[in-house]
N, C-alpha and C positions, 0 to 999 in steps of 0.2 A: 606749655606740658598738658599732657595730657589732663592733670588734677588745678591743673592752676583757671578757675571758672571767677574769681570774685568778679564783681562783687555778692556776685551768686553762691549761692550754699552747698554743702552735702551732709545732709544729715545722716548717720549711719547708728544712731545710741540703738539698741531693740530696747522695740515694745512692741506693744501689739493692739492693731488697729484695722477697722473696716474699710474693703475698698470704695471706692467710688468711677461713676462710668469713665470720667477722664485721669482717671490714672491709670500707670502701665502696666502692663503682665506681661511676665516673664515666663516664656514657656520651652523647658529645656527638657530633652530629650537623653540629658547624657553628656552628648559633643556638640551638641548646636544649639543654636535659639532661632526661636521663630520671629522672623519679621515679617514685615510691609515692607512691598516695594512701591516709590513710587519715583518714575520718574527713571531717572538717575540715580536714588536715593533708596536707604535701606531707611526706616522708623519702626520702635517698639510698638504691637500693638496694643491701642485700649483696651479697658477691662471690658468696657459695653461697644466692642466689636467681636469678642469672643461668645461663644456659648461659655453660659453661668457654669461656672466650676468650684471646685473649693480650690483657697489660693490662700499666701500666709504674707503676711509683710517683711519689706529685707531693708529700704531706707526711702527715704526723699530726697531732690536736689527741690531747696526752696519749698513752693506747696505741690511741687507732683511725687505722688508717691508711686513707688514700685513692687510691687508681689511676684509672688510663684507661684504658677500655678502647682497642686500638691502633687496631680496625674497629668503629664504633659498628653498622653492617649485623648482624656478627657474633654478635650477642645478638636481630634482629629475626626473627619467623616468616619463613615460607616466602612469606608472602604479603608480607612486606617492611612485613608492623606493629610494635607492639609487643605485647610480653608481655604477657598480660592480667594485671589489678588498675596496670598502668604506663602514664605515658604523657609524651609530651616536653613541656615547659614553657620559656616564656622562663624568664633566668638570677631577673630582676625576683619571683619565687614566693617564692624565697629569702628576702626579705626579712618573711615573712610566715611561716616555720618555727617551731615553738612550742620547738623547743630551740634555744638561741642557740651552742653549739658544732659539731650540723652544717650549724647557719645558717651562719658564718663559714669553718668547714672545706670546706664544700661549695660557695659561691661563690666562692672562695680557689681552690678545685679549676679551677671553670668556667672562673677567669680564666686560668688554666693552659693547659686545655685550649682557649678560642679561640683563646691566642697559637700554640697550635700546628698549628694548625689552617690559621691565616694563612701558616703557612711552610711549607710543603710542597716549594713549588720557590724558588730561590735568585731574587732583586731583582737578583742583579749579572750573572745567566749563564742561569737558567731551567734546569737540572739540580736531581734532586730532595736537598730535604736530611733528614740524618738526626738526630737527637736526637747530644748531646755525652757523650762519654763518662765526664769528669770532674767537668761543671759542666750546670748547667742554661743549654741554648743547644740555637739548632740551627745546624749547619755543612754547606756545600755541599762534597760528596765530589770533587768538580771542583776549584772555583777556591779552597777552605777559607774562604769569606764564613760568619764567624760571625754570629750576631744571636742576642740575649738580649731576656729577656720586656720587653716593652713597657708602660711605666707611665708614664700622662700625669699632667704638673700643674697642679691643680685649683684654684683660690682661694676662698670664701664668705667675705664679708664682710656682716660686722652694724654697719649705723650705725644710729647716735645722735642723736637731736636732744634731749637734753634727757633728757622721758620719753615720748619718741616713739622708734617704732622703722623705719626704710622694711624695710617686707616686699609683695615680689612672689612673682609666680607663672607661669613659665614655658610657651609656649603648648602645649608638647605634655607636658604634667607630667600624671600619669593620675591625681592628686588634684586634684579640680577645689575641693575644699570648703575646701581648708584657704591659706594663702599660708606663704609659706618667706622663703627669703635669695636678695639677689645671689650671683651665683656665675657661673666663667667658666672656662675652660683658659688658662693662661701660657701666650704668643706666647715667637717665639725673641727672645733680647737683653735680655728682661723679667724683672727683681725681681719674688718674690712683690710686696711691695707697689705696686711700679708698676704691677704687671697688675690687685691689688686696687684701687687708684684708677682705671684705665680703665676695668673692669667697670661700676662704678659710676656713671663719668661716662656710659659707653657706653649702657649699659640706661635710667639714669632720668633722667639728665644734672642731677646733682649734683656737688660734689666735696667732697671728705673732708681731715680732718685728723688727727694725731695715729691713724696704725696702729697697729695691737700683735696681737701675736701671740694666740692664743688658743688655739688645737691643733690636730693634726693626725688624721688617717684614712683608713687604705687603705679605698678604694671601687670594688669588686672591678668590681660592675653599671658601668662605663663602665670601667674596666681605670686607673685615678685612683689618684692620694694627693690627699686634701687638704688645705686648709694653710687653716687658720680662720684673721681677723683680726676684731678691733673695732674700731671710727674715729667720729668726730665729725664731724658736720654741717660742711661748713666753708663759709660764706657763705648763698648765696638756697635757701630750701627749697623751690619750687618743682619738681615732677616734671613732666619732659620725657618721658614712657616711649617707648622703643623698641617701636615696636607689631610689627615682624617678629620681636619673641623673646620679649615677655612679653605676658602674657592682662591682665596687671593690677600697679598695683605703686601704693601709697600709703604713709601713714605712720599708723602706730598706736603709740595712746597703752599705755603699757606695763599698763595695770590690763584696759585691754581684750582682753588676749592671752588665749587659753584656755591648757590645762595640754596640754602637750605631751610625748610618747613615748618619753624619749633612751635607749632601749635600741636602736636600728640608728642613727643619723644625726648627725653631728655642727653640720647644721644644726641639726636640732630641741633638740640640747645647747646650741646657743648664742642659740635664743630662751627657752630655759627659765631661762637664765642672765641674761638680761635682764629677765625674766615679775619676777624673783625677787632685782629691784635689786641683779646681783653687777655690775653694769656699769654 
């Protein structure tokens, strides 16, 4: 999965340090990150490759630090275009990066960058926010309102009925060739298990039992923390699909599920676990 980079280590504790030429520079314009195209791959720019600009430390992976440009416009050309060989990309592009360390470090940094960009002004009094001095936070200089990074809880559920797995695809999922699992955001006042049962019933119209924890994964693409659960079908297997959310939903036999790459998402890891008869 995305965060499984051992024996390497993500160091995301708050601190202040100065950038070096070989460190990575995140340039974020509010929706996209500036990346360098190298053949069929993208990489995060190095500090030494960019025009000198004010930036601040975010995190590091082993000895490689990631910094965020304070103003993305400071690295652009005079006409507002990106430097040669660089382009602004949506954060989903990180999923395809060949280097798993840069993939995880880059998209986690972009998660922080997006949070900062959404909290430039205080939600209480409207005055400008500044970065916290002693912790990762945004603080209003006027009313002292303090905002911490947003992490939204998500559940994903592998519902099985004997040798069949409930699989689905959201309407907006960019991969139209494969099926995945039911998932959704946890609502206020819900436990993770209650959210799992609600999401499955809302989207597929079936009930579940014997909900068991599978694992978790940080998912910076949607500023989320995903908790994975397995569950058994409880009662009627007839699917009543929520057409406003899903493009398709069906039961797939274990032997008919193709292999899934488990290097990025917990969804694929759970599907592979079922395909290989681990639950």
